[in-house]
N, C-alpha and C positions, 0 to 999 in steps of 0.2 A: 446566905447567898452572897457571893462576892459582887462588888459594884460592876465588874465587867460582864457578869452574867445578865444583868438587867439593862445595860446600856444599849441604846439603839445603834446597830452596826451599819456601816456602809456596805451595801451589797455589790460586790464585784461580780460581773457576768462572765468575764473571761480575760485572760492576759492577751495583750494585743501587739506590743512592740517594745523594743529596747533602743537605747541611744548610746553610742560610743564616740569618743573624741580621739582623733589620731594626729600625731605630728606629721606623718606621711600619709595624706589622704589618698594619693595616687596609688600607692602600694596596697592600702587597705581596699580600695575600690576594685583592683584586679583580683584580689583574693575573694572578695564577696561575690564577684561574677563567677569565679571558679568554684565557689562553695554552692552556688545554685540559686542566687538571688537575681531579681530583675530590677534595674533602676527605673524609677517612674517619675522622679522629680529632682531637679538639680538647681541649686542656687550657687552663689559664689563660694560658700564655705560649707555647704551641706549636700548630701546625696541621700535620698529616700529610696528604699528598695521594698518591693513586695515579694510575696510568694505566689503560688498559683491558686491559692484559696481566695476567700472573699474579703480579707482584711485589706484596707487601703494601703498600708505598709506594715512591715514586720521588723525592720531595722533601719536606723538612721545613722549615717557616718558623718561626723563633723570634723573640720580641720581646726586644730588648736595648738597651743604651745606645749602641751603634754598629752600623753596617752592616758585617757581617763574615762571611766564609766559615768554616764550621765543619766542613769535611771531607767525606769520601766514605765510603760503605759498600759492602763487597764480600762476596759469598758465597764461602766456602771449601769445599774438597772434603770435609774430615773434621775430627773433633775433634783429631786429631794436628796438623793445620795450626793450629788455635787454640792448642794447647800450644806449638808452635814460636813463635807470635807473642808469647807472654808474655815472650820474651827480647829483644824489640825495644825501642828506646829509650822509656823512660817508659811502658811498657805496663802496663795493668791486669791483674789476674788474670782468668781466665775467669769470667763472671758471666751471670746471666739478663738478657736484653734486655727493656726495658720499652717497646719500639717495636712498632708493628703487625707481626704475624707472629711475635713472640716469638723463641724460640731462644736460643742461647748466643752470647756476644759478648766480644771483646777490643778495646780501644781503645789505640792507640799514637800516638806523635808522631814525625814524621820528624826525623832529626838535622840536616837542613840548615836548615829554616825553621820547625820545630816545628808543622807542619800535622797536625791529627788525621786518623787513619784508623780506621775502624770495620770489623772483620771479624766476620762472623756465620755461624752454622751452625745447621741444623735449623729455619730459619724455616718457618712454615706458609704455603704459597702460597694465592692466592685464585683464584676462577674468572674466566675472561675475561668482561669486562663488556659488550663490544660487538664486533660483527663488521662488516666492510665488503665489498662485492662487488669482486672483481677485474675491473675494467672491460675491455671489448673495444674496440679502437680501429680506426677506418677510416683506412687509408693510401691514397695515390693509386692504387696498383695492387694493393692487397691489402685487401679489406674483411672485417673480422672481426665487425662488429656487424650483426645481422640487420635486415632491412627493418622499419621502424616501431618499432624499439627505440631509445628516446631516452636521452640523458644529461641527468639532472636532479639538481640539488643544492640543499641547504638552507643558507642563510647561518648562520654561527655560529663558535665557536672550533674550532680544529683539535684533535681529541682526541689526547692523547699516548698512545703505546703503551708505551714504555720509556725509561729513561735509556741513552743510547748511549755517551757519553764525557764527559770534562771535561778541562780543561787548567789548568796553573799557570805562573806566572812565578816561577822559583826564583832564589835569589841565588848559587848555585854549581852550574852545569850538570854538571860532571864528577863532583862528589861525589854529586849526586842520581842521576845515571845509574848509578854504581857501586852505590849503596844499593838502588835499585829492581830492577835486573837481577840483583843478587847474592842478594837475599832473596825474590824472587817470580818466578813464571813469566811475566815480561814479556819480549817479544822485539820488537825494532824492525821495523816495516814500512817506515818511512822515517827516514833520517838526513839532516838538512839542514845543510850546511856553509857557513861564511863564505867569500865569494869571495876575500878578501884573504889569509886565513891557511890556509884549507883545514880548519880545525877545526870539529867538529860544534857546532852552537849550538841545534838543536831536534831533538826526537825524537818520533815518533808510535809508540806501543807497543801491540801487541795481546797477548792472552793466548795463550800457547803451550799449545794443547790437542791437540797431535799432528796427526792427520789431520782432526780436527773443523773444520768451517768456522766461523770467528769473524769479528767485525767488524774492519775494517782497523785501527782503533785504539780502545782503551777509555780511554786516558790519554795525554796529551802534555804536554810542558813545554819551556820555553825559559828562557834566562837574562836577568835584568834587575836593575836596582839595588834594587828593592823587591819583596818577595814579595806576590803577590796571585793570586786566581783569575782566569783569563782568561774562560772561559765554561763552561757546562754545556749539553750537547746532547741533545735528546730526539727519538726517532724517531716519525714519524707515518706514516699509511698510504700515501698516494700524492700525486702532484703537485697534483691538483685540491684535495684537502683542505688541502695546504700553502698554496695560493693563497687558498682560502676563509679560512684562519687569518690569512694576511697582510692580507687585506682587512678582516677583523674587527678586528684589532689597530690597523690604520691608522685605521679609522672611529671607534674608541674613543679616539683621540688619543695613543696610546703612541708612543715614539720608536724608529724603526727604526735599527738600528746598521749593518747591511749585508745586502743581499739584495734580491731573490732572485737567486741565481746558482749556477753549477756549479763545485765545487772540482776541482783537479787531483789532489792527494794525497788519496786516499780516494773521490774521484768524487762525493761527496754533492751533491745539490741543497740549498743552504743558505738560511736566513733567520734573521738574528740581530736580537734586540730588546733594548733596555734596559728593565729593570723600574724601578719608581719609586725604588729604592735605587741605581740605576745599575749593577747587575749585568747581565751579558750572558747571555741564554738563547737557545738555537738550536732551531728546528725543522729536521729534515733528513729526506730520503727518498733511497732508491736508493744506499746506500753499498756500497763494495767488500767482498768477503769474502776471507779469506786462511787458509792453514794452514801446516803444516810444510814444504810444498813451495814456498812463496812466497819468492822471493829478497828480500833486504834491498835497498831502493832508496836510492841516494844522490843527493841533489839539491842544486844550488847555490842558496843563498838569493837571492830576488829577487821583486818584486811580481808578475811574470808567472807564478810558480809557484803562486800561491794560487787563481786561478780562471781558467776557460776563457771563460765568459760571465757577464754581470751587471754591476752598477755597479762603478766603480773602487773600490779598497780605500780606505776612509776612514781618516784619521789616528787616529780614536778606536778603531779595531779593532786597531791595531798597538801599543797601549800595554801 
């Protein structure tokens, strides 16, 4: 049995938020409003935004000298998990969080690319800010919407519910995989291997919460020559709202990266956009759920494995 199999792991409960630094915070702020976030706290150089769910915030935009990813935030199960985290590389002591929701916090830096991770416990949740009707649809031989009940929508941004996942390009796949799976309750939903060598080159990781249903992946990474964040992905309510958001962003003149389409791995309907700093943010709906009964899927790398329908994969997405 390997050492990682017997090591006590830090139990992550859910992904909570991400941090980005922007040279032009004003332009980033306008995009984030048009993307569907709601600002809830501002300081001289930071703006925190929430979705309509119960997370105190889901993204933080910071003003700085360069456009830079500043890491992700995760809720842990217990104070013991925070104590375990203090032994991780370059970890801070447990301290009070000064972000919306408060609670206790530990920040560490991964040993592969020095990317910050922020672990939080005892945050105060917020009330759900908005609800949406689950629409009934009429099919050719099965009609679910009553007579004279119409589908009517209002133009505007697609309100974000929660942060679903994010992904990194790491400089050492094997070292990163060992670190994250040895220290946390990450379990692969998908392992993507190179056709020529058979070696794994990408992984989509979900949180192992036993029989609890969880998202197909909360974190993914692949190897490349230079570390960077690939994208952060935010769940919205349904396909109509996704298309309303797509139309809104398009009419505002933002640059679409890829979408709208349907993924293979995870099944989400996706829509990727570049913000003014050229970071990629995604709206998604209808993702797969997994638990401890879900087998690990192994897939050969190839463009046909990324989507079932939608535009062809642009070169800018694969960087």
